Backbone as CSV, one residue per row, in Angstrom:
resi,resn,N_x,N_y,N_z,CA_x,CA_y,CA_z,C_x,C_y,C_z
1,MET,-18.375,35.801,-56.507,-19.442,35.285,-55.660,-20.784,35.713,-56.233
2,ALA,-21.742,34.796,-56.256,-23.048,35.071,-56.821,-24.046,35.383,-55.717
3,GLN,-24.806,36.454,-55.896,-25.807,36.825,-54.907,-27.169,36.285,-55.322
4,ILE,-27.853,35.691,-54.364,-29.192,35.176,-54.598,-30.203,36.257,-54.250
5,VAL,-31.102,36.554,-55.147,-32.096,37.599,-54.921,-33.221,37.044,-54.058
6,LEU,-33.467,37.725,-52.943,-34.561,37.337,-52.061,-35.736,38.269,-52.290
7,GLU,-36.890,37.697,-52.487,-38.072,38.505,-52.749,-39.077,38.341,-51.621
8,GLN,-39.730,39.471,-51.262,-40.768,39.420,-50.249,-41.898,38.515,-50.730
9,GLY,-42.523,37.855,-49.774,-43.674,37.032,-50.115,-43.326,35.603,-50.474
10,GLN,-42.036,35.244,-50.357,-41.631,33.880,-50.712,-41.597,32.941,-49.510
11,SER,-41.956,33.451,-48.319,-41.917,32.620,-47.128,-42.968,31.521,-47.221
12,GLN,-42.736,30.435,-46.497,-43.662,29.321,-46.496,-43.821,28.839,-45.070
13,GLU,-44.794,27.963,-44.855,-44.959,27.390,-43.530,-43.701,26.588,-43.182
14,SER,-43.271,26.696,-41.924,-42.035,26.032,-41.536,-42.156,25.463,-40.137
15,ARG,-41.480,24.350,-39.904,-41.458,23.801,-38.550,-40.290,24.356,-37.750
16,TYR,-39.529,25.233,-38.382,-38.397,25.867,-37.731,-38.690,27.346,-37.460
17,ALA,-37.808,27.971,-36.670,-37.878,29.422,-36.494,-37.582,30.094,-37.836
18,THR,-38.293,31.154,-38.123,-38.090,31.913,-39.365,-37.128,33.066,-39.093
19,GLY,-36.289,33.370,-40.072,-35.312,34.438,-39.900,-35.573,35.624,-40.803
20,ARG,-34.938,36.726,-40.446,-34.960,37.902,-41.310,-33.562,38.062,-41.888
21,VAL,-33.502,38.010,-43.205,-32.228,37.940,-43.914,-32.065,39.139,-44.830
22,HIS,-30.860,39.672,-44.881,-30.562,40.785,-45.784,-30.279,40.275,-47.192
23,SER,-29.422,39.251,-47.284,-29.044,38.718,-48.597,-28.354,37.375,-48.426
24,ILE,-28.144,36.699,-49.550,-27.450,35.407,-49.568,-26.450,35.417,-50.719
25,GLU,-25.250,34.907,-50.452,-24.252,34.737,-51.501,-23.948,33.251,-51.628
26,SER,-23.934,32.764,-52.844,-23.787,31.327,-53.062,-22.342,30.857,-53.157
27,MET,-21.395,31.776,-53.322,-20.007,31.352,-53.538,-19.040,32.202,-52.716
28,GLY,-19.182,32.192,-51.401,-18.280,32.949,-50.548,-16.956,32.241,-50.367
29,THR,-15.863,32.995,-50.418,-14.528,32.397,-50.287,-13.715,33.001,-49.138
30,VAL,-14.290,33.949,-48.392,-13.556,34.580,-47.288,-14.341,34.483,-45.979
31,ASP,-15.289,33.561,-45.916,-16.195,33.467,-44.770,-16.102,32.104,-44.099
32,GLY,-14.884,31.632,-43.928,-14.668,30.313,-43.366,-13.944,29.424,-44.366
33,PRO,-13.631,28.190,-43.969,-12.852,27.299,-44.843,-13.618,26.866,-46.083
34,GLY,-12.908,26.804,-47.203,-13.502,26.332,-48.449,-14.483,27.315,-49.059
35,VAL,-15.212,26.844,-50.055,-16.257,27.648,-50.688,-17.517,27.518,-49.839
36,ARG,-18.176,28.673,-49.549,-19.260,28.657,-48.589,-20.527,29.309,-49.131
37,PHE,-21.627,28.793,-48.654,-22.935,29.397,-48.866,-23.120,30.374,-47.703
38,VAL,-23.270,31.666,-48.000,-23.209,32.692,-46.958,-24.554,33.394,-46.812
39,VAL,-25.101,33.353,-45.605,-26.365,34.004,-45.286,-26.072,35.250,-44.463
40,PHE,-26.487,36.413,-44.966,-26.329,37.675,-44.253,-27.632,37.996,-43.531
41,THR,-27.629,37.885,-42.219,-28.835,38.189,-41.463,-29.048,39.698,-41.376
42,GLN,-30.292,40.081,-41.156,-30.647,41.496,-41.045,-30.623,41.916,-39.579
43,GLY,-30.069,43.099,-39.316,-30.072,43.660,-37.979,-28.719,43.594,-37.303
44,CYS,-28.304,44.727,-36.722,-27.051,44.759,-35.961,-27.134,45.849,-34.895
45,PRO,-26.773,45.544,-33.643,-26.828,46.535,-32.571,-25.600,47.434,-32.493
46,MET,-24.524,47.053,-33.173,-23.296,47.844,-33.109,-23.239,48.835,-34.267
47,ARG,-22.410,49.857,-34.097,-22.224,50.870,-35.131,-20.725,51.103,-35.331
48,CYS,-20.064,50.070,-35.844,-18.619,50.155,-36.065,-18.317,51.246,-37.085
49,ALA,-17.315,52.047,-36.794,-17.001,53.184,-37.662,-16.639,52.748,-39.069
50,TYR,-16.101,51.535,-39.226,-15.675,51.077,-40.549,-16.652,50.080,-41.165
51,CYS,-17.840,49.927,-40.601,-18.802,48.957,-41.127,-19.059,49.209,-42.607
52,HIS,-18.969,48.153,-43.425,-19.232,48.328,-44.854,-20.576,47.733,-45.266
53,ASN,-21.410,47.384,-44.242,-22.765,46.905,-44.538,-23.807,47.672,-43.709
54,PRO,-23.836,48.995,-43.784,-24.811,49.748,-42.976,-26.262,49.442,-43.345
55,ASP,-26.462,48.882,-44.512,-27.821,48.510,-44.927,-28.332,47.280,-44.173
56,THR,-27.484,46.660,-43.357,-27.940,45.523,-42.552,-28.294,45.932,-41.124
57,TRP,-28.156,47.204,-40.775,-28.341,47.628,-39.385,-29.770,47.487,-38.874
58,ALA,-30.730,47.899,-39.697,-32.118,48.020,-39.245,-32.664,46.704,-38.701
59,VAL,-33.423,46.811,-37.595,-34.034,45.658,-36.951,-35.549,45.830,-36.963
60,GLY,-36.286,44.746,-37.141,-37.740,44.831,-37.077,-38.408,44.114,-38.230
61,SER,-39.719,44.033,-38.157,-40.486,43.276,-39.140,-40.408,43.873,-40.539
62,GLY,-40.087,45.175,-40.635,-40.020,45.792,-41.957,-38.650,45.742,-42.581
63,ALA,-37.678,45.198,-41.848,-36.303,45.173,-42.347,-35.949,43.785,-42.873
64,GLY,-35.217,43.742,-43.966,-34.803,42.467,-44.526,-35.965,41.692,-45.103
65,THR,-35.722,40.404,-45.348,-36.724,39.513,-45.936,-36.943,38.314,-45.026
66,SER,-38.194,37.953,-44.795,-38.518,36.775,-43.992,-38.204,35.516,-44.805
67,VAL,-37.369,34.634,-44.237,-36.916,33.440,-44.950,-36.999,32.235,-44.026
68,THR,-37.414,31.100,-44.574,-37.485,29.866,-43.796,-36.191,29.067,-43.921
69,VAL,-35.988,28.202,-42.959,-34.850,27.283,-43.012,-34.944,26.402,-44.254
70,GLU,-36.155,25.945,-44.581,-36.346,25.098,-45.752,-35.906,25.808,-47.029
71,ARG,-36.210,27.084,-47.132,-35.828,27.850,-48.324,-34.306,27.905,-48.456
72,ILE,-33.633,28.135,-47.354,-32.172,28.212,-47.391,-31.567,26.856,-47.753
73,ILE,-32.123,25.795,-47.187,-31.624,24.460,-47.521,-31.801,24.176,-49.011
74,ASP,-32.948,24.556,-49.555,-33.183,24.348,-50.985,-32.143,25.081,-51.829
75,GLU,-31.834,26.311,-51.463,-30.833,27.100,-52.200,-29.456,26.453,-52.078
76,PHE,-29.130,25.989,-50.867,-27.840,25.337,-50.642,-27.720,24.081,-51.498
77,GLU,-28.765,23.270,-51.495,-28.722,22.000,-52.208,-28.591,22.190,-53.718
78,SER,-29.061,23.311,-54.222,-28.970,23.545,-55.666,-27.530,23.705,-56.125
79,ASN,-26.619,23.994,-55.178,-25.204,24.139,-55.525,-24.303,23.268,-54.647
80,ARG,-24.864,22.237,-54.042,-24.124,21.443,-53.060,-22.741,20.987,-53.527
81,PRO,-22.544,20.557,-54.782,-21.213,20.069,-55.182,-20.088,21.087,-54.948
82,PHE,-20.409,22.384,-54.964,-19.384,23.396,-54.775,-18.912,23.484,-53.326
83,TYR,-19.682,22.947,-52.396,-19.390,23.135,-50.976,-18.753,21.913,-50.321
84,ARG,-18.180,21.035,-51.118,-17.608,19.795,-50.575,-16.556,20.072,-49.510
85,THR,-15.732,21.098,-49.703,-14.694,21.419,-48.717,-15.067,22.645,-47.897
86,GLY,-16.302,23.120,-48.055,-16.749,24.313,-47.346,-17.952,24.014,-46.476
87,GLY,-19.015,24.769,-46.700,-20.217,24.586,-45.900,-21.067,25.837,-45.915
88,ILE,-21.732,26.112,-44.806,-22.593,27.278,-44.695,-22.066,28.216,-43.609
89,THR,-22.100,29.510,-43.894,-21.720,30.530,-42.924,-22.887,31.483,-42.751
90,VAL,-23.203,31.820,-41.502,-24.198,32.852,-41.228,-23.474,34.042,-40.630
91,THR,-23.647,35.195,-41.284,-22.977,36.420,-40.885,-24.031,37.522,-40.815
92,GLY,-23.656,38.753,-40.989,-24.654,39.816,-40.866,-24.176,41.129,-41.414
93,GLY,-24.809,42.135,-40.805,-25.614,42.133,-39.585,-24.978,41.324,-38.465
94,GLU,-25.827,40.974,-37.494,-25.367,40.185,-36.362,-26.283,38.984,-36.157
95,PRO,-25.784,37.778,-36.469,-26.607,36.566,-36.401,-27.154,36.260,-35.014
96,LEU,-26.427,36.652,-33.950,-26.874,36.301,-32.607,-28.095,37.093,-32.160
97,LEU,-28.555,38.052,-32.975,-29.845,38.670,-32.707,-30.977,37.692,-33.007
98,GLN,-30.676,36.634,-33.774,-31.676,35.634,-34.152,-31.165,34.228,-33.827
99,PRO,-30.850,33.943,-32.560,-30.229,32.657,-32.222,-31.122,31.456,-32.482
100,GLU,-32.446,31.633,-32.361,-33.342,30.506,-32.599,-33.320,30.100,-34.075
101,PHE,-33.357,31.088,-34.947,-33.309,30.825,-36.385,-31.985,30.178,-36.789
102,VAL,-30.884,30.753,-36.339,-29.573,30.222,-36.719,-29.366,28.836,-36.116
103,GLY,-29.834,28.646,-34.874,-29.717,27.334,-34.250,-30.485,26.271,-35.017
104,ASP,-31.702,26.606,-35.432,-32.496,25.652,-36.220,-31.850,25.375,-37.579
105,LEU,-31.326,26.420,-38.205,-30.685,26.258,-39.508,-29.462,25.354,-39.400
106,PHE,-28.617,25.601,-38.419,-27.406,24.797,-38.262,-27.743,23.348,-37.902
107,ALA,-28.758,23.158,-37.052,-29.158,21.797,-36.692,-29.654,21.044,-37.924
108,ALA,-30.425,21.739,-38.758,-30.933,21.111,-39.981,-29.792,20.791,-40.939
109,MET,-28.792,21.650,-41.001,-27.641,21.393,-41.872,-26.830,20.203,-41.369
110,HIS,-26.695,20.071,-40.066,-25.979,18.914,-39.510,-26.723,17.613,-39.776
111,ALA,-28.064,17.704,-39.767,-28.882,16.504,-39.969,-29.310,16.320,-41.426
112,ASN,-28.703,17.072,-42.325,-29.081,17.027,-43.741,-28.989,15.603,-44.282
113,PRO,-30.064,15.084,-44.847,-30.044,13.701,-45.347,-29.049,13.456,-46.481
114,ASN,-28.595,14.529,-47.130,-27.605,14.392,-48.202,-26.172,14.453,-47.686
115,GLY,-26.042,14.562,-46.363,-24.712,14.626,-45.769,-24.570,15.818,-44.850
116,ARG,-23.869,15.616,-43.748,-23.656,16.679,-42.758,-22.930,17.859,-43.383
117,VAL,-23.371,19.080,-43.055,-22.796,20.306,-43.605,-22.059,21.066,-42.503
118,HIS,-20.836,21.485,-42.783,-20.040,22.264,-41.828,-20.680,23.630,-41.617
119,THR,-20.813,24.031,-40.340,-21.475,25.295,-40.002,-20.490,26.293,-39.404
120,CYS,-20.612,27.532,-39.814,-19.718,28.594,-39.349,-20.539,29.826,-38.983
121,LEU,-20.260,30.397,-37.825,-20.933,31.598,-37.339,-19.940,32.749,-37.352
122,ASP,-20.257,33.799,-38.091,-19.416,35.003,-38.144,-20.093,36.075,-37.308
123,SER,-19.513,36.396,-36.146,-20.207,37.231,-35.170,-19.259,38.179,-34.456
124,CYS,-19.806,39.330,-34.021,-19.059,40.219,-33.141,-19.297,39.839,-31.685
125,GLY,-20.309,38.994,-31.426,-20.579,38.518,-30.077,-21.367,39.464,-29.193
126,TYR,-21.620,40.684,-29.667,-22.235,41.690,-28.798,-23.674,41.344,-28.416
127,ALA,-24.400,40.628,-29.282,-25.802,40.298,-29.000,-25.944,39.138,-28.020
128,TYR,-24.838,38.498,-27.671,-24.892,37.432,-26.674,-25.254,38.016,-25.314
129,ASN,-26.180,37.368,-24.615,-26.615,37.838,-23.297,-26.197,36.822,-22.245
130,PRO,-25.141,37.117,-21.461,-24.672,36.149,-20.471,-25.677,35.899,-19.352
131,LYS,-26.705,36.771,-19.242,-27.744,36.565,-18.230,-28.818,35.590,-18.705
132,LYS,-28.836,35.316,-20.015,-29.785,34.354,-20.582,-29.052,33.405,-21.522
133,PRO,-28.054,32.691,-21.004,-27.229,31.828,-21.872,-28.027,30.710,-22.521
134,GLU,-29.142,30.310,-21.887,-29.925,29.212,-22.440,-30.493,29.544,-23.814
135,ARG,-30.696,30.833,-24.092,-31.239,31.225,-25.394,-30.265,30.886,-26.528
136,PHE,-28.992,30.738,-26.191,-27.957,30.518,-27.197,-27.436,29.083,-27.207
137,ASP,-28.038,28.229,-26.372,-27.561,26.848,-26.258,-27.560,26.131,-27.600
138,LYS,-28.675,26.199,-28.318,-28.797,25.413,-29.543,-27.831,25.883,-30.617
139,VAL,-27.760,27.187,-30.831,-26.890,27.672,-31.901,-25.429,27.335,-31.600
140,LEU,-25.003,27.448,-30.345,-23.604,27.154,-30.026,-23.331,25.654,-30.074
141,ALA,-24.319,24.853,-29.711,-24.151,23.398,-29.788,-24.057,22.916,-31.230
142,GLN,-24.612,23.684,-32.157,-24.658,23.284,-33.567,-23.639,24.038,-34.434
143,THR,-22.752,24.804,-33.809,-21.762,25.580,-34.550,-20.415,24.873,-34.552
144,ASP,-19.856,24.654,-35.731,-18.555,23.995,-35.848,-17.390,24.970,-35.705
145,LEU,-17.592,26.213,-36.143,-16.526,27.203,-36.123,-17.131,28.592,-35.952
146,VAL,-16.478,29.420,-35.142,-16.896,30.813,-34.976,-15.791,31.727,-35.480
147,LEU,-16.165,32.664,-36.342,-15.284,33.768,-36.703,-15.667,34.915,-35.783
148,LEU,-14.830,35.190,-34.787,-15.165,36.171,-33.756,-14.411,37.476,-33.996
149,ASP,-15.159,38.525,-34.263,-14.558,39.838,-34.515,-14.279,40.555,-33.203
150,ILE,-13.017,40.774,-32.915,-12.634,41.598,-31.767,-12.222,42.954,-32.325
151,LYS,-13.007,43.969,-32.018,-12.831,45.274,-32.655,-11.666,46.068,-32.082
152,HIS,-11.505,46.019,-30.755,-10.452,46.794,-30.093,-10.140,46.124,-28.767
153,SER,-8.877,46.124,-28.373,-8.482,45.447,-27.143,-8.748,46.278,-25.895
154,ASP,-8.925,47.595,-26.058,-9.129,48.492,-24.921,-10.608,48.847,-24.803
155,PRO,-11.211,48.759,-23.612,-12.642,49.041,-23.465,-13.055,50.427,-23.964
156,GLU,-12.268,51.439,-23.645,-12.619,52.793,-24.097,-12.435,52.925,-25.605
157,GLY,-11.370,52.327,-26.108,-11.151,52.332,-27.552,-12.276,51.598,-28.268
158,HIS,-12.768,50.536,-27.656,-13.870,49.764,-28.237,-15.133,50.618,-28.319
159,LYS,-15.420,51.347,-27.250,-16.608,52.208,-27.244,-16.502,53.291,-28.304
160,ALA,-15.315,53.881,-28.424,-15.126,54.945,-29.413,-15.290,54.420,-30.839
161,LEU,-14.857,53.198,-31.073,-14.884,52.624,-32.417,-16.251,52.056,-32.791
162,THR,-16.994,51.553,-31.802,-18.230,50.822,-32.095,-19.487,51.396,-31.444
163,ARG,-19.303,52.341,-30.507,-20.396,52.896,-29.688,-20.945,51.892,-28.691
164,CYS,-20.224,50.815,-28.457,-20.680,49.766,-27.546,-19.532,49.304,-26.644
165,ALA,-19.886,48.899,-25.424,-18.902,48.316,-24.511,-18.628,46.870,-24.911
166,PRO,-17.447,46.353,-24.566,-17.087,44.997,-25.015,-17.496,43.876,-24.070
167,ASP,-18.197,44.170,-22.984,-18.457,43.172,-21.943,-19.130,41.905,-22.468
168,ASN,-20.206,42.068,-23.247,-20.914,40.892,-23.765,-20.048,40.090,-24.728
169,ILE,-19.204,40.792,-25.467,-18.313,40.121,-26.415,-17.321,39.230,-25.675
170,LEU,-16.757,39.761,-24.611,-15.802,38.980,-23.825,-16.502,37.806,-23.135
171,ALA,-17.740,38.027,-22.677,-18.511,36.937,-22.077,-18.791,35.853,-23.111
172,PHE,-19.048,36.267,-24.342,-19.271,35.306,-25.424,-18.003,34.501,-25.692
173,GLY,-16.865,35.197,-25.738,-15.596,34.495,-25.924,-15.339,33.486,-24.820
174,ASP,-15.656,33.863,-23.588,-15.484,32.947,-22.460,-16.391,31.724,-22.602
175,GLU,-17.621,31.945,-23.066,-18.557,30.841,-23.236,-18.093,29.884,-24.330
176,LEU,-17.577,30.434,-25.413,-17.049,29.586,-26.482,-15.872,28.748,-25.976
177,ALA,-15.022,29.373,-25.166,-13.882,28.646,-24.604,-14.369,27.541,-23.670
178,ARG,-15.379,27.837,-22.857,-15.925,26.842,-21.935,-16.475,25.644,-22.686
179,ARG,-17.106,25.899,-23.834,-17.708,24.831,-24.636,-16.690,24.143,-25.548
180,GLY,-15.540,24.765,-25.730,-14.538,24.188,-26.629,-14.875,24.361,-28.099
181,VAL,-15.670,25.387,-28.434,-16.003,25.656,-29.835,-14.795,26.300,-30.522
182,LYS,-14.428,25.785,-31.677,-13.274,26.331,-32.388,-13.548,27.775,-32.813
183,VAL,-12.532,28.635,-32.627,-12.681,30.066,-32.908,-11.509,30.570,-33.735
184,VAL,-11.828,31.369,-34.735,-10.821,32.155,-35.445,-11.074,33.610,-35.076
185,ILE,-10.065,34.268,-34.530,-10.178,35.677,-34.153,-9.932,36.540,-35.385
186,ARG,-10.806,37.516,-35.587,-10.625,38.501,-36.653,-10.450,39.885,-36.041
187,HIS,-9.507,40.635,-36.577,-9.216,41.970,-36.046,-8.915,42.898,-37.216
188,VAL,-9.732,43.927,-37.366,-9.526,44.893,-38.450,-8.477,45.916,-38.015
189,ILE,-7.456,46.095,-38.847,-6.372,47.032,-38.552,-6.673,48.360,-39.242
190,VAL,-6.954,49.380,-38.423,-7.327,50.699,-38.931,-6.216,51.692,-38.609
191,PRO,-5.690,52.402,-39.610,-4.639,53.388,-39.347,-5.055,54.401,-38.276
192,GLY,-4.181,54.575,-37.281,-4.430,55.546,-36.230,-5.373,55.069,-35.144
193,ILE,-5.914,53.860,-35.276,-6.879,53.365,-34.289,-6.463,52.013,-33.717
194,THR,-6.193,51.041,-34.569,-5.816,49.699,-34.094,-4.516,49.225,-34.736
195,ASP,-3.682,50.159,-35.156,-2.489,49.771,-35.922,-1.187,49.910,-35.145
196,THR,-1.258,49.961,-33.816,-0.022,50.031,-33.045,0.337,48.650,-32.515
197,GLU,1.615,48.422,-32.297,2.035,47.140,-31.737,1.518,46.984,-30.318
198,GLU,1.388,48.102,-29.593,0.881,48.041,-28.222,-0.561,47.518,-28.195
199,GLU,-1.400,48.036,-29.106,-2.791,47.588,-29.153,-2.868,46.127,-29.552
200,CYS,-2.039,45.730,-30.484,-2.058,44.349,-30.951,-1.522,43.388,-29.883
201,GLU,-0.513,43.801,-29.147,-0.034,42.967,-28.043,-1.133,42.800,-26.999
202,ALA,-1.861,43.891,-26.735,-2.967,43.833,-25.775,-4.050,42.878,-26.262
203,LEU,-4.285,42.839,-27.567,-5.237,41.892,-28.118,-4.778,40.464,-27.844
204,GLY,-3.498,40.212,-28.020,-2.960,38.884,-27.741,-3.174,38.482,-26.293
205,ARG,-2.958,39.414,-25.378,-3.176,39.112,-23.955,-4.655,38.867,-23.678
206,LEU,-5.515,39.591,-24.397,-6.960,39.468,-24.194,-7.463,38.082,-24.575
207,ILE,-6.971,37.540,-25.687,-7.476,36.257,-26.183,-6.682,35.062,-25.652
208,ALA,-5.595,35.324,-24.924,-4.739,34.237,-24.433,-5.470,33.190,-23.604
209,PRO,-6.439,33.560,-22.757,-7.125,32.531,-21.954,-8.014,31.600,-22.776
210,TRP,-8.298,31.972,-24.005,-9.193,31.169,-24.846,-8.365,30.144,-25.628
211,HIS,-8.211,28.964,-25.079,-7.372,27.937,-25.694,-8.077,27.207,-26.839
212,ASN,-9.294,27.596,-27.118,-10.028,27.050,-28.260,-9.775,27.843,-29.538
213,VAL,-8.986,28.924,-29.460,-8.669,29.734,-30.646,-7.738,28.949,-31.554
214,VAL,-8.163,28.782,-32.806,-7.388,27.983,-33.760,-6.829,28.820,-34.909
215,GLY,-7.123,30.113,-34.923,-6.629,30.941,-36.011,-6.752,32.418,-35.690
216,LEU,-5.998,33.224,-36.427,-5.997,34.672,-36.261,-5.935,35.317,-37.635
217,GLU,-6.922,36.161,-37.941,-6.945,36.878,-39.208,-6.849,38.377,-38.946
218,MET,-5.799,38.989,-39.462,-5.597,40.434,-39.362,-6.075,41.053,-40.672
219,LEU,-7.152,41.805,-40.608,-7.801,42.317,-41.810,-7.467,43.794,-42.011
220,PRO,-6.761,44.134,-43.082,-6.423,45.542,-43.318,-7.664,46.363,-43.682
221,TYR,-7.832,47.478,-43.005,-8.958,48.373,-43.276,-8.924,48.848,-44.733
222,HIS,-10.122,48.874,-45.363,-10.222,49.380,-46.732,-11.339,50.428,-46.796
223,THR,-11.393,51.143,-47.872,-12.346,52.253,-48.002,-13.496,51.943,-48.962
224,MET,-13.705,50.673,-49.269,-14.732,50.320,-50.251,-16.154,50.605,-49.764
225,GLY,-16.326,50.757,-48.445,-17.664,51.006,-47.925,-18.153,52.429,-48.123
226,ILE,-17.258,53.345,-48.479,-17.643,54.748,-48.610,-18.770,54.935,-49.616
227,VAL,-18.695,54.240,-50.738,-19.706,54.383,-51.785,-21.090,54.017,-51.261
228,LYS,-21.167,52.949,-50.477,-22.464,52.520,-49.953,-23.044,53.570,-49.011
229,TYR,-22.203,54.186,-48.191,-22.673,55.251,-47.300,-23.236,56.419,-48.111
230,GLU,-22.550,56.768,-49.176,-23.021,57.865,-50.029,-24.368,57.520,-50.646
231,GLN,-24.527,56.268,-51.066,-25.785,55.842,-51.673,-26.937,55.886,-50.681
232,LEU,-26.619,55.632,-49.387,-27.648,55.628,-48.352,-27.837,56.996,-47.712
233,GLY,-27.046,57.962,-48.140,-27.147,59.298,-47.572,-26.612,59.400,-46.158
234,LEU,-25.642,58.547,-45.825,-25.052,58.536,-44.488,-23.653,59.140,-44.518
235,GLU,-23.269,59.766,-43.425,-21.906,60.296,-43.323,-20.972,59.166,-42.907
236,TYR,-19.870,59.031,-43.613,-18.918,57.966,-43.318,-17.966,58.434,-42.227
237,PRO,-17.933,57.756,-41.060,-17.147,58.229,-39.915,-15.641,58.308,-40.147
238,LEU,-15.105,57.465,-41.040,-13.654,57.418,-41.241,-13.262,57.949,-42.616
239,LYS,-13.978,58.961,-43.082,-13.757,59.444,-44.450,-12.353,59.980,-44.681
240,ASP,-11.660,60.395,-43.621,-10.303,60.941,-43.781,-9.216,59.911,-43.462
241,VAL,-9.618,58.671,-43.198,-8.647,57.622,-42.862,-8.283,56.841,-44.118
242,PRO,-6.991,56.742,-44.432,-6.591,55.999,-45.640,-6.684,54.495,-45.440
243,ALA,-6.664,53.766,-46.528,-6.638,52.302,-46.452,-5.352,51.856,-45.744
244,MET,-5.425,50.739,-45.057,-4.278,50.239,-44.304,-3.191,49.707,-45.232
245,ASP,-1.946,50.019,-44.894,-0.801,49.486,-45.621,-0.660,47.996,-45.293
246,LYS,-0.937,47.141,-46.261,-0.904,45.699,-46.028,0.482,45.194,-45.648
247,GLY,1.500,45.957,-46.006,2.850,45.542,-45.686,3.147,45.510,-44.202
248,ARG,2.326,46.208,-43.406,2.541,46.239,-41.951,1.854,45.091,-41.228
249,ILE,0.992,44.374,-41.924,0.183,43.349,-41.271,1.023,42.246,-40.613
250,PRO,2.068,41.698,-41.266,2.833,40.625,-40.616,3.423,41.035,-39.263
251,ALA,3.959,42.249,-39.170,4.553,42.702,-37.911,3.492,42.862,-36.827
252,LEU,2.321,43.356,-37.212,1.248,43.535,-36.230,0.673,42.192,-35.805
253,ARG,0.625,41.258,-36.727,0.177,39.909,-36.358,1.148,39.281,-35.362
254,GLU,2.442,39.483,-35.590,3.444,38.960,-34.667,3.306,39.617,-33.298
255,ALA,2.897,40.894,-33.262,2.680,41.562,-31.983,1.546,40.896,-31.204
256,VAL,0.478,40.517,-31.905,-0.616,39.797,-31.246,-0.105,38.482,-30.674
257,MET,0.627,37.738,-31.476,1.131,36.448,-31.033,2.115,36.599,-29.871
258,ARG,2.903,37.678,-29.893,3.838,37.933,-28.800,3.084,38.171,-27.486
259,GLY,2.043,39.001,-27.566,1.242,39.248,-26.369,0.587,37.972,-25.865
260,LEU,0.101,37.147,-26.794,-0.539,35.883,-26.420,0.458,34.953,-25.743
261,ARG,1.655,34.821,-26.337,2.662,33.928,-25.761,3.078,34.383,-24.376
262,GLN,3.262,35.681,-24.203,3.664,36.215,-22.906,2.614,35.944,-21.840
263,ALA,1.341,36.155,-22.225,0.260,35.928,-21.270,0.145,34.455,-20.889
264,ARG,0.299,33.578,-21.858,0.206,32.145,-21.559,1.391,31.642,-20.759
265,ALA,2.562,32.243,-20.997,3.744,31.880,-20.213,3.535,32.280,-18.759
266,ALA,2.967,33.475,-18.547,2.690,33.939,-17.192,1.634,33.048,-16.540
267,GLU,0.661,32.602,-17.331,-0.401,31.712,-16.841,0.192,30.397,-16.370
268,CYS,1.098,29.843,-17.149,1.747,28.578,-16.796,2.601,28.746,-15.547
269,HIS,3.303,29.892,-15.441,4.168,30.149,-14.282,3.329,30.208,-13.015
270,CYS,2.163,30.890,-13.109,1.295,31.008,-11.932,0.726,29.638,-11.569
271,ALA,0.376,28.851,-12.595,-0.191,27.527,-12.336,0.835,26.610,-11.702
272,GLY,2.116,26.819,-12.056,3.160,25.961,-11.502,3.502,26.297,-10.079
């Protein structure tokens, strides 16, 4: 994957909302279907213990680079032939901290005169505010697919892992289900934290009411982020946790599906 260098001072007048971006990758292959143009937004309210992008946390005018929608479209168009089966993904950081920018970007991509572009939002959902849903109307109306990270199925476990409660995330999931937006659930499997069949079954029960879920990705925890923490002078919270044994992933994925099937069967029984 090729990274596009963003330089300060390259912003221009725009008729769209301007965003603050950490970086851009022109050839992403794990951020949605096909080859994707990937925009990493700056800023994140969560502090996941296994986060491998701590340099995207900072929020404010001094963090990241100010970028216009037009600039991103220009970069995308320079490599458009590569994205025939892919599209654009906005990740982070946390994109929902900048819903106006992402909404404008996705709308412009859908209306692209060279052809409609598939849009994908990679989000933890925590920045969604169910008390102000109108702020997120445009971005959700213009999103074709959401990669939704569910960190932990248990509220207390979620707080311990991320320092945040899961309430807004669950409200976001409910809103996506209400709108019928396609969702792929992502769940990082961390040894000693999210690697039990009980936790995975609970995850299945948690997502069972969301009938818009079209996929499930079980991501084995890795230790590649340690180097970045050392470079930033930060202590890595999981320094004593080994990388996840990938051989266990199929069984844990089946545990999620088992919990989901059981919950939906109970739902059907109650409805009948």
